[in-house]
PLY file of the C-alpha trace (Angstrom):
ply
format ascii 1.0
element vertex 419
property float x
property float y
property float z
element edge 418
property int vertex1
property int vertex2
end_header
-68.80 36.27 -66.06
-70.19 33.64 -68.46
-73.01 34.89 -70.93
-75.44 32.26 -69.68
-74.90 33.10 -66.00
-75.20 36.76 -66.76
-78.55 36.15 -68.72
-80.10 33.97 -65.78
-79.04 36.69 -63.10
-80.53 39.48 -65.18
-83.69 37.53 -65.96
-84.11 36.98 -62.08
-83.44 40.80 -61.50
-86.17 41.57 -64.01
-88.66 39.01 -62.71
-88.13 40.69 -59.14
-88.72 44.06 -60.54
-91.88 43.02 -62.48
-93.27 41.30 -59.20
-92.46 44.34 -57.00
-94.22 46.70 -59.53
-97.11 44.46 -59.76
-97.57 44.19 -56.20
-97.17 47.80 -55.72
-100.00 48.55 -58.27
-102.32 46.02 -56.81
-101.74 46.99 -53.13
-101.68 50.91 -53.65
-101.87 52.77 -56.80
-105.03 50.94 -58.13
-107.04 52.83 -55.73
-105.48 56.14 -56.55
-108.09 57.67 -58.56
-109.29 61.03 -56.83
-106.61 63.43 -57.95
-106.97 65.45 -61.19
-103.38 65.69 -62.95
-102.05 64.39 -66.32
-102.83 60.82 -65.64
-106.30 61.70 -66.35
-105.47 62.57 -69.93
-103.19 59.45 -70.57
-105.95 57.12 -68.94
-108.62 58.50 -70.96
-106.96 58.83 -74.31
-105.64 55.19 -73.91
-109.13 54.04 -73.14
-110.60 55.93 -76.27
-108.10 54.45 -78.48
-109.66 50.74 -77.95
-113.05 52.50 -78.87
-111.53 53.86 -82.04
-111.38 57.28 -80.85
-108.09 59.04 -81.89
-107.05 61.73 -79.10
-110.25 63.66 -78.37
-111.62 65.46 -75.51
-115.30 65.74 -76.11
-115.83 66.72 -79.71
-112.58 68.44 -79.92
-109.10 67.11 -80.93
-106.35 67.13 -78.26
-102.70 67.07 -78.32
-101.86 68.10 -74.62
-99.30 65.41 -74.55
-97.56 63.53 -77.19
-99.19 60.01 -78.04
-96.75 57.39 -77.18
-97.49 56.92 -73.48
-101.14 56.53 -74.45
-100.37 54.13 -77.26
-98.38 51.82 -75.00
-100.84 51.73 -72.16
-103.85 51.60 -74.65
-102.48 48.46 -76.25
-103.75 46.32 -73.36
-107.52 47.23 -74.35
-106.79 45.71 -77.46
-105.29 42.42 -76.23
-107.36 41.95 -73.04
-110.42 43.83 -73.90
-111.93 46.99 -72.08
-112.57 46.87 -68.24
-113.80 49.13 -65.90
-111.10 51.40 -64.19
-107.42 51.55 -65.11
-105.84 48.68 -63.09
-105.02 47.05 -66.59
-103.30 50.11 -67.62
-101.51 50.36 -64.50
-100.20 46.97 -64.88
-99.11 47.53 -68.30
-97.10 50.34 -66.83
-95.55 48.01 -64.37
-94.47 45.71 -67.26
-92.96 48.91 -69.03
-90.91 49.54 -65.54
-89.68 45.79 -65.75
-88.54 46.39 -69.27
-86.53 49.68 -68.22
-84.87 47.38 -65.58
-83.87 45.02 -68.33
-82.52 47.78 -70.90
-80.57 49.20 -68.06
-78.88 45.99 -67.50
-78.11 45.54 -71.16
-76.67 49.22 -71.10
-74.64 48.65 -68.31
-73.08 45.61 -69.74
-72.60 47.33 -73.23
-70.77 49.99 -71.47
-68.48 48.50 -68.85
-69.21 44.73 -68.70
-71.49 42.18 -67.15
-70.85 42.99 -63.65
-71.65 46.58 -64.15
-74.85 45.81 -65.99
-76.20 43.40 -63.23
-75.67 46.12 -60.63
-77.23 48.91 -62.60
-80.37 46.57 -63.12
-80.61 45.62 -59.56
-80.34 49.42 -58.73
-83.15 50.08 -61.11
-85.15 47.33 -59.81
-85.11 48.72 -56.20
-84.69 52.44 -56.61
-87.86 54.11 -55.69
-87.70 56.85 -58.51
-87.93 53.98 -60.87
-90.79 51.91 -59.41
-92.81 54.90 -58.14
-93.58 56.06 -61.83
-94.23 52.55 -62.77
-97.63 52.59 -60.97
-98.77 55.83 -62.29
-100.16 56.69 -65.78
-97.73 59.26 -66.69
-94.92 59.40 -69.23
-91.86 59.08 -66.88
-91.58 55.26 -67.28
-91.75 55.19 -70.86
-89.32 58.32 -71.05
-86.92 55.91 -69.15
-87.43 53.12 -71.26
-86.72 55.02 -74.37
-83.90 56.98 -72.85
-82.27 53.43 -72.24
-83.01 52.37 -75.81
-81.37 55.68 -76.96
-78.27 55.18 -75.29
-77.99 51.49 -76.25
-78.47 52.49 -79.95
-75.95 55.33 -79.48
-73.01 52.73 -78.04
-73.93 50.48 -81.07
-73.30 53.37 -83.35
-70.25 54.44 -81.85
-68.75 50.98 -81.90
-70.18 50.06 -85.36
-71.01 53.18 -87.34
-73.35 51.74 -89.92
-76.40 53.13 -91.42
-78.71 50.79 -89.68
-77.24 51.84 -86.31
-77.85 55.43 -87.18
-81.42 54.80 -88.23
-82.02 52.93 -84.79
-80.63 55.98 -83.00
-82.74 58.41 -84.86
-85.93 56.32 -84.32
-85.37 56.27 -80.50
-84.81 59.84 -80.49
-87.91 60.38 -82.34
-89.79 58.04 -80.00
-88.48 59.96 -77.10
-89.85 63.18 -78.36
-93.36 61.33 -78.77
-93.15 60.64 -75.16
-92.27 64.11 -74.04
-92.04 66.88 -76.51
-89.07 68.70 -74.88
-87.09 65.69 -75.21
-86.63 66.40 -78.83
-83.49 68.18 -77.61
-82.02 64.66 -77.48
-81.54 64.96 -81.39
-79.17 67.87 -81.33
-77.61 66.61 -77.94
-76.92 62.90 -78.69
-77.93 62.03 -82.11
-75.63 64.67 -83.88
-72.59 64.21 -81.77
-72.86 60.55 -81.81
-72.84 60.47 -85.64
-70.04 63.12 -86.05
-67.83 61.26 -83.44
-67.80 58.04 -85.43
-64.01 58.42 -86.03
-63.56 54.85 -87.83
-65.03 56.32 -90.89
-64.52 59.24 -93.14
-66.14 62.64 -92.41
-68.22 62.28 -95.51
-69.74 58.82 -94.12
-70.25 60.77 -90.77
-72.23 63.28 -92.21
-74.22 60.41 -94.06
-74.95 58.70 -90.70
-76.27 62.10 -89.25
-78.50 62.28 -92.41
-79.85 58.93 -92.04
-80.72 59.43 -88.20
-82.23 62.76 -88.87
-84.43 61.30 -91.59
-85.48 58.30 -89.67
-86.42 60.63 -86.67
-88.67 62.76 -88.98
-90.19 59.78 -90.39
-91.08 58.74 -86.83
-92.61 61.94 -85.88
-94.46 62.73 -89.11
-97.55 60.85 -88.64
-98.30 62.81 -85.16
-97.06 66.20 -86.58
-99.24 65.82 -89.64
-102.15 65.00 -87.73
-101.77 68.10 -85.52
-101.15 70.33 -88.48
-104.62 69.47 -89.93
-106.53 69.12 -86.59
-105.61 72.36 -84.96
-106.25 76.17 -86.07
-102.89 77.33 -85.05
-99.69 75.54 -86.13
-99.22 72.55 -83.78
-96.32 69.93 -84.13
-95.83 67.88 -80.96
-97.92 69.17 -78.30
-100.37 72.09 -77.38
-99.02 72.18 -73.84
-96.20 74.62 -74.13
-98.50 77.52 -73.56
-100.03 76.22 -70.34
-96.60 75.08 -69.13
-95.16 78.48 -69.71
-97.89 80.28 -68.10
-98.11 78.10 -65.06
-94.54 78.55 -64.41
-94.48 82.45 -65.10
-97.07 83.85 -62.64
-96.83 85.38 -59.25
-97.33 82.00 -57.45
-94.37 80.68 -59.26
-92.25 83.76 -58.95
-92.67 84.58 -55.13
-93.19 82.67 -51.81
-92.45 78.97 -50.95
-93.53 77.76 -54.46
-90.86 79.90 -56.46
-89.49 77.80 -59.44
-92.35 75.40 -59.66
-95.74 75.51 -61.48
-99.17 76.31 -60.65
-102.39 74.95 -62.15
-104.65 78.01 -61.25
-102.37 80.23 -63.40
-102.55 78.00 -66.46
-106.43 77.33 -66.04
-107.49 80.79 -66.75
-106.68 80.78 -70.43
-109.47 80.84 -73.02
-109.66 79.76 -76.73
-111.70 77.78 -79.29
-109.34 74.78 -79.47
-106.17 73.81 -77.55
-103.89 75.31 -80.18
-105.38 78.78 -79.46
-105.27 78.34 -75.85
-101.60 77.71 -76.06
-100.99 80.59 -78.14
-102.79 82.88 -75.58
-101.10 81.24 -72.78
-97.71 81.90 -74.36
-98.56 85.48 -74.94
-99.53 86.18 -71.45
-96.52 84.25 -70.04
-94.25 86.25 -72.24
-95.86 89.46 -71.01
-95.45 88.33 -67.56
-91.79 87.52 -67.74
-91.16 91.16 -69.43
-92.79 92.74 -66.33
-90.71 90.75 -63.98
-87.32 90.45 -65.52
-85.52 91.06 -62.26
-87.11 88.04 -60.47
-86.03 85.65 -63.50
-82.70 84.78 -62.40
-83.57 83.51 -58.88
-86.55 81.66 -60.41
-84.33 79.99 -62.80
-81.94 78.90 -60.01
-84.96 77.62 -57.94
-86.07 75.57 -61.08
-82.77 73.86 -61.35
-82.65 73.39 -57.47
-85.91 71.82 -57.59
-85.23 69.14 -60.40
-82.19 68.15 -58.73
-83.40 68.06 -55.42
-81.06 70.70 -54.07
-83.92 73.36 -53.23
-86.86 72.55 -51.02
-86.64 68.64 -51.31
-88.91 67.85 -48.69
-91.51 70.04 -50.22
-91.05 68.50 -53.57
-92.01 65.21 -51.85
-95.20 66.62 -50.61
-95.71 68.34 -54.22
-95.57 64.81 -55.47
-98.70 63.51 -53.71
-100.63 65.58 -56.26
-99.46 63.53 -58.90
-100.06 60.03 -57.46
-96.63 59.78 -55.57
-97.15 58.79 -51.92
-94.87 61.06 -49.77
-93.23 58.02 -47.89
-92.29 56.78 -51.17
-91.15 60.15 -52.39
-88.97 60.42 -49.22
-87.47 57.10 -49.82
-86.67 58.07 -53.24
-84.92 61.16 -52.10
-82.78 59.20 -49.90
-81.78 56.75 -52.45
-81.06 59.48 -54.84
-78.76 61.15 -52.39
-77.14 57.90 -51.92
-76.45 57.34 -55.54
-75.06 60.85 -56.30
-71.78 60.28 -54.65
-71.41 56.87 -56.31
-72.26 58.31 -59.49
-69.37 60.74 -59.26
-67.09 58.10 -58.45
-68.07 56.07 -61.46
-67.39 59.03 -63.57
-63.76 58.98 -62.25
-63.65 55.45 -62.92
-64.81 55.62 -66.48
-62.36 58.14 -67.12
-59.42 56.39 -65.70
-60.13 53.46 -67.70
-60.85 55.58 -70.81
-64.37 54.37 -71.23
-66.46 56.77 -73.02
-69.32 58.13 -70.75
-70.19 61.57 -72.10
-73.43 60.29 -73.20
-74.41 59.30 -69.73
-73.92 63.22 -68.76
-75.61 64.88 -71.64
-79.21 64.19 -70.51
-78.31 65.99 -67.13
-77.48 69.11 -69.21
-80.63 68.73 -71.39
-82.99 68.44 -68.43
-81.39 71.38 -66.72
-82.05 73.56 -69.69
-85.70 72.31 -69.79
-86.09 73.27 -66.10
-84.53 76.67 -66.76
-86.78 77.38 -69.54
-89.98 75.81 -68.01
-90.05 74.61 -64.44
-88.55 72.12 -61.89
-90.02 68.95 -60.91
-88.60 65.67 -59.66
-90.24 63.59 -62.35
-88.93 65.48 -65.08
-85.33 64.01 -63.77
-86.57 60.57 -64.86
-84.57 59.92 -67.91
-81.39 60.94 -66.17
-81.99 58.36 -63.26
-81.16 55.81 -65.99
-77.98 57.13 -66.48
-77.18 57.62 -62.76
-77.82 53.97 -61.89
-75.12 52.97 -64.57
-72.77 55.40 -63.19
-73.15 54.32 -59.79
-72.80 50.75 -60.74
-68.78 50.63 -61.08
-67.82 51.70 -57.59
-70.30 49.20 -56.27
-68.86 46.44 -58.22
-65.45 47.32 -56.97
-66.67 47.33 -53.38
-68.24 43.84 -53.84
-64.90 42.59 -55.55
-62.89 43.71 -52.64
-65.08 42.19 -50.18
-65.20 38.89 -51.95
-61.09 38.60 -51.80
-59.83 35.99 -49.57
-58.73 36.98 -46.11
-55.63 35.22 -46.63
-54.70 37.12 -49.77
-55.22 40.44 -47.76
-52.94 39.24 -45.25
-50.21 38.15 -47.52
-50.04 41.32 -49.65
-46.70 42.95 -49.28
-46.49 46.16 -47.05
-45.58 49.12 -49.37
0 1
1 2
2 3
3 4
4 5
5 6
6 7
7 8
8 9
9 10
10 11
11 12
12 13
13 14
14 15
15 16
16 17
17 18
18 19
19 20
20 21
21 22
22 23
23 24
24 25
25 26
26 27
27 28
28 29
29 30
30 31
31 32
32 33
33 34
34 35
35 36
36 37
37 38
38 39
39 40
40 41
41 42
42 43
43 44
44 45
45 46
46 47
47 48
48 49
49 50
50 51
51 52
52 53
53 54
54 55
55 56
56 57
57 58
58 59
59 60
60 61
61 62
62 63
63 64
64 65
65 66
66 67
67 68
68 69
69 70
70 71
71 72
72 73
73 74
74 75
75 76
76 77
77 78
78 79
79 80
80 81
81 82
82 83
83 84
84 85
85 86
86 87
87 88
88 89
89 90
90 91
91 92
92 93
93 94
94 95
95 96
96 97
97 98
98 99
99 100
100 101
101 102
102 103
103 104
104 105
105 106
106 107
107 108
108 109
109 110
110 111
111 112
112 113
113 114
114 115
115 116
116 117
117 118
118 119
119 120
120 121
121 122
122 123
123 124
124 125
125 126
126 127
127 128
128 129
129 130
130 131
131 132
132 133
133 134
134 135
135 136
136 137
137 138
138 139
139 140
140 141
141 142
142 143
143 144
144 145
145 146
146 147
147 148
148 149
149 150
150 151
151 152
152 153
153 154
154 155
155 156
156 157
157 158
158 159
159 160
160 161
161 162
162 163
163 164
164 165
165 166
166 167
167 168
168 169
169 170
170 171
171 172
172 173
173 174
174 175
175 176
176 177
177 178
178 179
179 180
180 181
181 182
182 183
183 184
184 185
185 186
186 187
187 188
188 189
189 190
190 191
191 192
192 193
193 194
194 195
195 196
196 197
197 198
198 199
199 200
200 201
201 202
202 203
203 204
204 205
205 206
206 207
207 208
208 209
209 210
210 211
211 212
212 213
213 214
214 215
215 216
216 217
217 218
218 219
219 220
220 221
221 222
222 223
223 224
224 225
225 226
226 227
227 228
228 229
229 230
230 231
231 232
232 233
233 234
234 235
235 236
236 237
237 238
238 239
239 240
240 241
241 242
242 243
243 244
244 245
245 246
246 247
247 248
248 249
249 250
250 251
251 252
252 253
253 254
254 255
255 256
256 257
257 258
258 259
259 260
260 261
261 262
262 263
263 264
264 265
265 266
266 267
267 268
268 269
269 270
270 271
271 272
272 273
273 274
274 275
275 276
276 277
277 278
278 279
279 280
280 281
281 282
282 283
283 284
284 285
285 286
286 287
287 288
288 289
289 290
290 291
291 292
292 293
293 294
294 295
295 296
296 297
297 298
298 299
299 300
300 301
301 302
302 303
303 304
304 305
305 306
306 307
307 308
308 309
309 310
310 311
311 312
312 313
313 314
314 315
315 316
316 317
317 318
318 319
319 320
320 321
321 322
322 323
323 324
324 325
325 326
326 327
327 328
328 329
329 330
330 331
331 332
332 333
333 334
334 335
335 336
336 337
337 338
338 339
339 340
340 341
341 342
342 343
343 344
344 345
345 346
346 347
347 348
348 349
349 350
350 351
351 352
352 353
353 354
354 355
355 356
356 357
357 358
358 359
359 360
360 361
361 362
362 363
363 364
364 365
365 366
366 367
367 368
368 369
369 370
370 371
371 372
372 373
373 374
374 375
375 376
376 377
377 378
378 379
379 380
380 381
381 382
382 383
383 384
384 385
385 386
386 387
387 388
388 389
389 390
390 391
391 392
392 393
393 394
394 395
395 396
396 397
397 398
398 399
399 400
400 401
401 402
402 403
403 404
404 405
405 406
406 407
407 408
408 409
409 410
410 411
411 412
412 413
413 414
414 415
415 416
416 417
417 418
């Protein structure tokens, strides 16, 4: 495919993705303001940034989540000024969602060619699990964007192992940790092996690449970590939410009954403390005590958590749970069906990549990282968002193959020799 044609088609797909997301926001999610969940924190802190308040709840500092999502959606306040409501913030999220479509198209092209890139971009534009988060003030859309940037930087590093590409990968991994703290695991899972697998250079050079990547990651994280170490009583690095996350996932309501493997707000809301870091430490202590007294249930709970994040356990219930975080049940059910359709295509894509000796291990590693996160904390469909990027790229090659076969002239099919 000619480069110019690829660019025009990709631009058309991205434009459609943007228009669809903007319409979704203006028609549906701009009126969704009645539920209390993480979107409140993101919207509030983003709004405060334009009023020169840096991550505070009342008079106390807050680090309930890392800052990058709030910084991204808060940037609209500096450009367009402040407006009542959060429609402008949601539209900013829709633009970020369109950027995800663009980066997925570039990623597919860099791995397996322009046709795979275009099909992957089209899947990202259409898949409900991509456009639903684009209308919600949460971290999933930025997490998908940075996931695509990590993989693009990783492919560049494998093909051209320069210090500049290592720095790009390190910066992207640091940015992902500033979106969701647990995704710091991409540093050992993706950055380290990518640097050490650069076979075109000497072992000494590989360790140099690794050092540059790690230093760049630390540089990206340093301002936020430094602020937290100064602002809170107990040592705090990326977030103060690990305690409430553990406590809400390790309580009777999350260990027994129909909600096994999930998270419960009422369990996490009962913790006291003078500031968020103290509350997190108290919650962590209570969660560990609960785990110690219910060790026999832990393996079953862990299996349920993994089943929930991959929609193999209580998938219909998960669609109902999603409504509490701004996800309409009909859209969630559509996303479930689309996801189930992509899974066999993704498996076929893995086989095709291996037969053609195209490296694709880095598309599978995020699945392992997210499974580990679910085992340690709890399982929600939205936590799967970074792997959705990998899934559409894996699912694209079989679709390209099917399209090419259907486009063959009928005469060519008839004239093929019979084996």
